[in-house]
N, C-alpha and C positions, 0 to 999 in steps of 0.2 A: 852099268846100273848107276854108279855114283855120278857119272857124267850126266845122265838123264836127270837125276835129282838136282844137280847143280844148275842145269839149264832151266828147269822149271822154276827153281827158286829165284834165279836172276831175272827171269821174265816177270814174275810176280812183283819183285822189288821195283823194277822199272815201270811196270804197268800201273801199280797202285802206290805211288810215291808217298802220299800223305799218310795212308794207313801204315805203311812200312816204317816211316819215321816215328810215328806214335808208338808202334809196337816195340821198336828198338829202344826208344827212350824209356818206355815202361820197364823193359827188361833190365836196362842199365840201372834205373833207380831202385828196382827191387833187389838187384844184386848188391848195390851199395848199402841199402838198408840192412840186408842180411849180414853183410860183412861187419857193419857197425855194431849190430846186435851181438854177433858172435864175439867180437873183440871186447865188448862190455862184459859179457858173461864170463869170458876167460879171465878178465881182470878181477872180477868179483870173486871167482873161485880161487884165485891165487893170493887172496888177501892174507897177509901175515904168514905166508908159508915159508918165508926165509928164516924164521926163528927156529932155534934148535928144539924148543919145547912148544911147538905151535898148537898142540892139543890142549895146553893149559892156559891159553889166552882167553880172557872173558871180556865182554863189553858191558859196562854198567849203563843201564837205561833208567830213565825216570818217567813218571807219568803224573801230571798235575790233574788231580781229580776234579778241581773246581772248573778249570778251563777245558780239560780233556786233551791238552796237548802232550805230546811225547817228545823225548829228545835223548841225546847222548851226552848231555852236559853233566859233568861230575859234580855233585853237591860238595860244599865245603866240608861237610862232616867226614867225607871219605878221604880227604887229603891227609897225607902223613904229617905228624907234628914236626915242627921245625926244631 
């Protein structure tokens, strides 16, 4: 049974070379994109997990109401005094 499937698959590969190359290329690019997305997601989920008290880490964000921009820049008011 497996030999029959393999024979049919090889015949189709050699019979329709252009379509086979396009399909193989698409599958490879989709798998690469999925791998990159999963690596990015795993990296984001592990952000600051190496700290002992990782549940107590906060990120200070600001929003400029005039321009509407947001960011993670810490304002000078929040710096500890020297």
